[in-house]
C-alpha positions in Angstrom: -0.7 12.1 -9.8 -3.3 8.9 -10.0 -5.4 8.1 -7.2 -6.1 4.6 -6.6 -9.1 2.6 -5.3 -8.7 -0.4 -3.2 -9.2 -3.0 -5.8 -6.3 -1.5 -7.9 -4.2 -1.3 -4.7 -4.9 -4.9 -3.8 -3.9 -5.8 -7.5 -0.8 -4.0 -7.3 0.4 -5.2 -3.8 -1.1 -8.8 -4.3 -2.7 -8.6 -0.6 -6.1 -8.9 0.6 -8.0 -6.0 1.9 -7.6 -7.2 5.4 -3.8 -7.4 5.5 -3.7 -4.1 4.0 -5.6 -2.6 6.7 -3.7 -4.4 9.3 -0.2 -3.3 7.7 -1.9 0.4 7.8 -2.8 0.0 11.3 0.8 -0.8 12.1 2.0 1.9 9.9 3.6 -0.4 7.5 1.6 0.4 4.5 1.0 3.7 3.0 -2.1 5.5 4.5 -5.1 6.4 2.0 -6.3 9.8 1.6 -9.9 10.8 1.9 -11.8 11.3 -1.1 -15.3 12.2 0.3 -17.3 11.3 3.6 -17.1 7.4 2.8 -14.5 7.1 0.2 -10.5 6.8 0.4 -8.1 6.2 -2.1 -4.0 5.8 -2.4 -1.4 7.6 -4.2 -0.1 5.4 -6.9 3.6 6.8 -6.3 3.3 5.7 -2.9 2.1 2.4 -3.4 4.8 2.0 -6.0 7.6 3.3 -3.5 6.1 0.8 -1.1 6.5 -2.2 -3.6 10.1 -1.2 -4.7 11.3 -0.7 -0.9 9.9 -4.3 -0.2 11.6 -5.7 -3.2 14.9 -3.9 -2.3 14.8 -5.4 1.2 13.9 -8.8 -0.1 16.9 -8.6 -2.5 19.3 -7.7 0.3 17.9 -10.3 2.6 16.6 -8.1 5.1 13.6 -8.7 7.2 10.7 -7.1 5.9 8.2 -5.8 8.4 
């Protein structure tokens, strides 16, 4: 398991910090895990799964949240 920091998540997902946090608040993006008092990270597999799901929905012409 690899933990990603925000710059890596932004690069993988292709979205800005603010967009990612808006989606997290709407429960539409994987939540980070706490790494310390002021530090969070995301589990790489969860980000990959989120990207794959969006890809499949796009290919099936389904509405993407």
